[in-house]
C-alpha positions in Angstrom: 7.7 -16.7 34.6 11.4 -17.5 34.9 13.7 -17.1 32.0 15.0 -20.5 30.7 18.7 -21.2 31.2 19.0 -22.3 27.6 16.8 -22.0 24.5 15.6 -24.2 21.7 15.8 -21.5 19.1 17.6 -18.2 18.7 14.4 -16.7 17.2 10.8 -17.7 16.7 8.8 -15.7 14.1 5.0 -15.8 14.3 3.3 -15.0 10.9 4.6 -15.6 7.4 3.5 -12.4 5.7 6.1 -10.0 4.4 7.4 -9.0 7.9 7.6 -12.6 9.1 9.2 -13.9 6.0 11.9 -11.3 5.9 12.6 -11.5 9.6 13.1 -15.3 9.3 15.2 -15.0 6.2 17.6 -12.5 7.9 17.9 -14.6 11.0 18.8 -17.7 8.9 21.2 -15.6 6.8 23.2 -14.8 9.9 23.2 -18.5 10.9 20.7 -18.2 13.7 18.4 -21.1 14.5 15.0 -19.7 13.5 11.5 -21.2 13.4 8.7 -19.6 11.4 5.1 -20.4 12.4 2.1 -19.8 10.1 -1.4 -21.2 10.5 -2.7 -20.1 7.1 -1.2 -19.8 3.6 2.4 -18.7 3.3 2.8 -15.2 2.0 0.2 -13.6 4.2 -2.4 -11.0 3.0 -0.2 -9.5 0.3 0.2 -12.6 -1.7 -3.2 -14.2 -1.1 -5.8 -11.5 -0.6 -4.0 -8.1 -1.0 -1.4 -6.7 -3.3 -1.1 -9.6 -5.8 -4.7 -10.4 -6.5 -5.7 -6.7 -6.5 -3.0 -5.7 -9.0 -3.7 -8.7 -11.2 -7.4 -7.6 -11.3 -6.4 -4.0 -11.9 -4.2 -5.1 -14.9 -7.1 -7.0 -16.5 -9.3 -3.9 -16.0 -6.7 -1.7 -17.6 -6.4 -4.0 -20.6 -10.1 -3.8 -21.0 -10.0 0.0 -20.9 -7.2 0.1 -23.5 -9.3 -2.1 -25.8 -12.2 0.3 -25.4 -10.1 3.3 -26.3 -8.1 1.6 -29.1 -10.2 3.5 -31.6 -8.5 6.8 -30.5 -5.3 5.4 -32.0 -6.9 4.1 -35.3 -7.1 0.5 -34.0 -10.6 -1.1 -34.6 -11.3 -3.8 -32.1 -15.1 -3.8 -32.0 -17.1 -4.5 -28.8 -15.2 -5.4 -25.7 -16.4 -8.6 -24.1 -15.3 -9.4 -20.5 -14.8 -13.1 -19.8 -15.0 -12.7 -16.1 -14.1 -16.3 -15.1 -10.9 -16.0 -17.2 -10.2 -12.6 -15.5 -10.3 -14.4 -12.2 -8.3 -17.2 -13.6 -5.5 -14.7 -14.3 -5.8 -13.5 -10.7 -5.4 -17.1 -9.4 -2.6 -17.8 -11.8 -0.7 -14.8 -10.6 -1.0 -15.9 -7.0 0.1 -19.4 -8.0 3.1 -18.3 -9.9 4.4 -16.0 -7.1 3.6 -18.4 -4.3 6.8 -20.4 -4.7 8.7 -17.2 -3.7 7.1 -17.5 -0.2 6.7 -21.2 0.0 7.6 -23.6 2.8 10.1 -25.3 0.4 11.9 -22.1 -0.4 12.3 -21.0 3.2 13.3 -24.5 4.3 16.0 -24.3 1.7 17.1 -21.0 3.1 17.7 -22.6 6.5 14.4 -21.6 8.2 12.4 -24.2 10.1 8.8 -23.7 9.0 5.9 -25.0 11.1 2.4 -24.7 9.9 0.2 -24.3 12.9 -1.3 -21.8 15.4 1.2 -20.1 17.7 0.5 -18.8 21.2 2.8 -17.3 23.7 2.7 -19.3 27.0 5.2 -17.0 28.7 7.6 -14.4 27.4 10.0 -17.1 26.2 7.8 -20.0 25.3 5.6 -20.5 22.2 3.0 -23.3 22.0 2.4 -24.4 18.4 -0.8 -26.3 17.6 0.2 -28.0 14.4 -2.4 -27.9 11.5 -1.9 -31.7 10.9 -2.3 -32.5 14.6 0.0 -32.5 17.6 1.5 -29.7 19.7 5.0 -28.3 20.2 6.5 -26.2 23.0 9.5 -24.1 21.9 11.6 -21.6 23.7 13.5 -18.7 22.0 15.9 -16.0 23.1 14.0 -13.6 20.8 10.4 -13.7 19.4 9.1 -11.6 16.4 5.4 -11.0 16.2 4.3 -10.5 12.6 0.6 -11.4 12.8 -0.6 -8.7 10.4 -3.9 -7.0 10.3 -7.6 -7.7 9.4 -10.3 -5.6 7.8 -12.4 -3.3 9.9 -16.1 -4.2 10.1 -18.2 -1.4 11.6 -21.1 -2.1 14.0 -23.8 -0.6 11.6 -27.4 -1.6 12.0 -28.5 -4.3 9.7 -25.0 -5.2 8.5 -25.2 -8.6 10.1 -28.0 -9.5 7.7 -25.9 -8.6 4.6 -23.6 -11.2 3.0 -20.8 -8.6 2.6 -17.2 -9.1 1.6 -13.9 -7.5 2.7 -10.6 -7.2 0.9 -9.9 -10.7 2.3 -13.1 -12.5 1.2 -13.7 -10.7 -2.0 -11.6 -13.0 -4.1 -13.4 -16.2 -3.3 -16.7 -14.5 -4.0 -15.6 -13.1 -7.4 -14.1 -16.4 -8.4 -17.6 -18.0 -8.3 -19.2 -15.4 -10.6 -19.9 -15.7 -14.3 -19.6 -11.9 -14.6 -18.7 -8.9 -12.4 -21.5 -8.0 -9.9 -24.0 -5.8 -11.6 -24.4 -3.3 -8.8 -21.3 -3.0 -6.5 -21.3 -0.8 -3.4 -17.9 0.0 -1.9 -17.7 1.7 1.5 -14.3 3.5 2.0 -12.5 6.0 -0.2 -9.0 5.0 0.7 -6.5 3.2 -1.6 -8.3 -0.1 -1.6 -11.7 1.4 -2.2 -10.5 3.6 -5.0 -8.4 0.9 -6.7 -11.2 -1.8 -6.7 -14.0 0.6 -7.6 -12.2 1.6 -10.8 -11.2 -1.9 -11.7 -14.6 -3.4 -11.2 -16.3 -0.6 -13.1 -14.0 -1.2 -16.0 -14.9 -4.9 -15.8 -18.6 -4.3 -16.1 -20.0 -3.4 -12.6 -22.1 -0.4 -11.8 -20.0 0.9 -8.9 -21.0 3.3 -6.1 -18.1 4.4 -3.9 -19.1 5.9 -0.6 -16.7 8.0 1.6 -17.8 9.7 4.8 -15.0 12.3 4.6 -15.3 15.4 2.3 -13.0 13.8 -0.3 -11.3 10.6 -1.3 -7.8 9.7 -0.2 -7.6 12.0 2.8 -3.8 11.2 3.3 -3.0 12.7 -0.1 -3.1 16.3 -1.1 -6.3 17.8 -2.3 -5.2 18.2 -5.9 -4.2 14.5 -6.1 -7.6 13.4 -4.6 -9.5 15.7 -7.0 -7.6 14.1 -10.0 -8.4 10.6 -8.8 -12.1 11.5 -8.3 -12.2 12.8 -11.8 -10.6 9.6 -13.2 -13.0 7.4 -11.3 -16.1 9.3 -12.5 -14.8 9.2 -16.1 -14.8 5.4 -15.7 -18.4 5.4 -14.6 -17.9 5.2 -10.8 -20.6 7.1 -8.8 -18.5 8.8 -6.2 -20.4 9.9 -3.1 -18.1 11.8 -0.7 -19.4 13.4 2.5 -21.9 10.5 2.8 -22.3 8.5 6.0 -23.7 5.0 6.0 -26.5 4.7 8.6 -28.1 1.3 8.2 -28.5 -1.7 5.9 -31.5 -3.6 4.7 -31.1 -7.1 3.2 -33.0 -8.0 0.0 -34.8 -11.3 -0.3 -32.9 -12.2 -3.6 -29.5 -11.2 -2.1 -27.7 -8.0 -1.9 -29.6 -5.1 -0.2 -29.7 -1.4 0.2 -27.9 1.2 2.4 -29.3 4.4 3.9 -26.9 7.2 3.4 -26.9 10.6 5.1 -25.3 13.8 3.7 -25.8 17.5 4.1 -28.8 17.6 1.8 -30.7 14.8 3.6 -30.8 11.0 3.2 -30.9 8.6 0.3 -30.9 4.9 -0.4 -28.6 3.0 -2.6 -29.3 -0.6 -3.8 -26.5 -3.1 -4.3 -25.9 -6.7 -5.3 -22.6 -7.0 -3.5 -21.2 -4.9 -0.7 -17.4 -4.5 -0.2 -16.2 -3.0 3.1 -12.9 -1.1 2.6 -12.8 0.9 5.7 -9.2 0.2 6.8 -7.5 -2.5 8.8 -6.8 -3.2 12.4 -3.9 -5.1 14.0 -4.5 -8.8 14.5 -3.8 -9.3 18.2 -6.3 -11.9 19.4 -5.5 -15.5 20.1 -1.7 -15.2 20.4 -1.5 -15.0 24.2 -0.7 -11.3 24.1 -3.5 -10.2 26.4 -2.7 -12.9 28.9 0.9 -11.6 29.2 -0.3 -8.0 29.7 1.2 -6.9 26.4 -1.9 -5.0 25.1 -3.0 -1.5 26.1 -6.6 -0.7 25.1 -6.5 -3.6 22.8 -3.3 -2.5 21.0 0.3 -3.7 21.1 2.7 -1.0 22.0 6.3 -0.9 20.7 9.2 1.4 21.1 11.4 2.9 18.4 13.3 -0.3 18.1 10.1 -2.4 17.6 10.4 -3.9 21.2 7.4 -4.6 23.2 7.2 -4.4 27.0 9.3 -7.5 27.0 12.4 -6.2 25.1 13.2 -9.6 23.5 9.7 -9.8 22.0 9.5 -7.5 19.0 6.8 -6.8 16.4 6.8 -5.7 12.7 4.5 -5.2 9.8 0.8 -4.3 9.8 0.6 -5.4 13.5 2.7 -2.4 14.4 2.0 0.2 11.8 2.1 3.2 11.5 2.3 2.5 7.8 0.5 -0.6 6.6 2.5 -1.3 3.4 4.2 -4.5 2.3 7.4 -2.6 1.7 7.3 -1.1 5.1 6.7 -4.5 6.7 9.9 -5.7 4.9 11.7 -2.6 6.0 10.7 -3.1 9.7 11.6 -6.8 9.5 15.3 -6.0 9.2 15.1 -4.0 12.4 13.1 -6.6 14.2 15.4 -9.4 13.3 18.6 -7.5 14.0 17.4 -6.0 17.2 16.1 -9.3 18.3 19.3 -11.2 17.7 21.8 -8.5 18.5 19.9 -5.9 20.5 21.7 -6.5 23.7 25.0 -5.6 21.9 23.8 -3.0 19.4 20.3 -1.9 18.5 18.9 0.2 15.7 16.0 2.6 15.7 13.6 2.2 12.8 14.1 4.8 10.1 10.8 6.3 9.0 12.2 9.3 7.3 11.3 8.1 3.8 8.2 6.1 3.4 6.9 6.0 -0.2 3.4 5.0 -1.0 1.3 4.4 -4.1 -2.3 4.1 -5.1 -2.7 1.9 -8.2 -5.6 3.7 -9.8 -5.3 4.8 -13.4 -3.4 7.1 -13.6 -1.3 6.0 -10.7 -0.6 8.1 -7.6 2.7 8.0 -5.8 4.2 10.1 -3.1 7.1 10.3 -0.6 8.2 12.6 2.1 6.4 15.8 3.1 3.1 16.7 1.4 1.6 20.2 1.0 -1.1 19.2 3.5 1.5 18.1 6.1 3.6 21.2 5.5 0.7 23.5 6.2 -0.3 21.5 9.3 3.2 21.5 10.7 4.0 25.1 9.8 6.9 24.1 7.5 7.8 26.7 4.9 8.2 25.1 1.4 8.4 26.0 -2.2 6.2 24.0 -4.6 7.4 23.2 -8.2 5.1 21.5 -10.7 5.4 20.0 -14.1 2.3 19.0 -16.1 2.6 15.7 -18.0 0.4 17.2 -20.8 3.7 18.8 -21.9 5.8 15.6 -21.9 6.6 14.2 -25.3 6.4 10.5 -24.3 3.1 11.0 -22.5 1.8 12.8 -25.7 2.8 10.0 -28.1 1.4 7.4 -25.7 -1.9 9.1 -25.4 -1.5 9.5 -21.7 -0.8 13.2 -21.4 -2.5 13.7 -18.0 -1.4 14.3 -14.5 1.5 16.2 -13.0 4.7 16.0 -10.8 4.9 18.1 -7.7 8.1 18.7 -5.7 8.4 20.4 -2.4 11.7 22.0 -1.6 13.2 24.1 1.2 12.7 27.8 0.4 15.5 29.0 -1.9 17.2 25.6 -1.9 17.1 22.6 -4.1 16.8 20.1 -1.2 13.8 17.8 -1.9 11.4 17.6 1.1 8.6 15.7 -0.6 7.2 14.6 -4.0 3.7 13.7 -5.2 2.8 12.7 -8.7 -0.2 11.4 -10.6 0.3 9.9 -14.1 1.2 6.7 -15.9 3.8 4.6 -14.1 4.1 7.1 -11.2 4.9 4.3 -8.8 8.0 3.5 -11.0 9.0 7.1 -11.7 9.1 8.2 -8.1 12.0 5.8 -7.4 14.4 8.4 -8.7 13.2 10.9 -6.2 13.3 8.4 -3.4 16.9 7.6 -4.2 17.8 11.4 -4.4 16.2 12.1 -1.1 17.8 9.0 0.6 21.3 10.2 -0.4 20.8 14.0 -0.2 20.8 14.7 -3.9 19.0 18.0 -4.8 17.2 19.1 -7.9 20.4 20.5 -9.4 21.9 17.0 -9.4 18.8 15.5 -10.9 18.7 18.1 -13.6 22.3 17.4 -14.6 21.5 13.7 -14.9 21.0 12.4 -18.5 17.6 10.9 -19.1 16.7 8.8 -22.1 14.5 10.5 -24.7 11.6 9.9 -25.0 10.6 8.5 -21.6 8.2 9.2 -18.9 11.2 9.6 -16.5 12.1 12.9 -18.3 9.2 14.4 -16.3 11.5 14.2 -13.2 14.2 16.2 -15.0 11.8 18.7 -16.4 10.4 19.3 -12.9 13.9 20.1 -11.7 14.3 22.3 -14.8 11.2 24.3 -13.7 12.7 24.8 -10.3 16.0 25.9 -11.9 14.3 28.5 -14.1 12.4 29.9 -11.1 15.8 30.3 -9.3 17.8 31.6 -12.1 20.5 34.1 -10.8 19.1 37.4 -12.1 22.2 39.4 -11.3 24.5 37.0 -13.0 22.3 36.8 -16.0 22.3 40.6 -16.3 26.1 40.6 -16.2 26.1 37.9 -18.9 23.8 39.9 -21.1 26.2 42.8 -20.9 29.2 40.5 -21.5 27.7 39.1 -24.6 26.7 42.5 -25.9 30.3 43.6 -25.4 31.5 40.6 -27.3 29.4 41.5 -30.3 31.2 44.9 -30.8 
């Protein structure tokens, strides 16, 4: 494997999801000759089977729930009917309307050469592309970015091979062929995907059972957040079974089947018409020539802090790498992959993971950033916790959404923000102010002194800062002020 004396491209990017698209865009923007290779639909999982379809479905489910509860506001609607094919039509329409943002035409216009085909590394500098419409190309590049994404985990459970199950990738085609939501839906996995889809499908008419082997849902989040989400799901009719392990499956002659579950009190069977596996995702590493080049360790691709593999000019970004499988993290890493790939021999940049926000789009929404109470306890980090309940917020009250809370972790005795978690309407939007404050070192005092429009949900951020300020009022100075004002009244 000798390095070529010259190269066809400055960079080849394999995979056109968020990480690949952004990497290719950045390379083109700095006038590098870049080729983007994708075998499937442009936009990757996020556009086609992940963020976009799931949030479109969640929106439809929320509208249905608002219609059901309209009577609480004096609005008579009558019975709510779910036209499920039209719901799925909205999902498909959302994908179609966003698709041009990630299209071949757009990226070609931006200066990226887009090849639709299957890419495989032949050696560290050469990529073979088997084109979808026939033919084959061999291209060399000074830098290569791997952005092949991840795929759903399918556990080796007895009887599962007999079940016509779906994953987060195959769910959408199955739902598109239905006249109504599945009558009995079983979802394995109490992470963000399982929680979001269980609530949405329950609101759209399914009898949903959500099974999680851990003692609670959303194990990454703090216990109070997980408890609030569990309460919300159950209020929407989801049967939540935490601490339950799936043992084996039995297929039914008419479709669907049953699962045997084990928990502390014994075993039980749950019947279902459709099974969704939402047990996490694993890096997609097979079929790209990585194993043949010795780039995998125990089936995983290893990268350093600069996203470089064992071949420093081959970098990786997005779900393939982790450790955070978020679309916004894939885009964040893509900048480092592109810049380090193109200019790393002159100046390289270590990926900044100091602020990684995340959200769970249940209703009410969950959002968090920075250190959690759970992490602080595990790491032995001393923190102060300030809370503000949204049941006290004027805007939440008038909107009928007075539920949830904001929680801020600070350094003891200081207003420096170490972490934020919130659950409530539009939390994924509201947390942006805290992210900005943490990014630029603005403490709660600065946030408190910032004017917020009344009445808005964003005032919750200011009132949380106000609660911190009251807890840290200067007692000695206040005593002197009290004496001063008493003297002034004489």
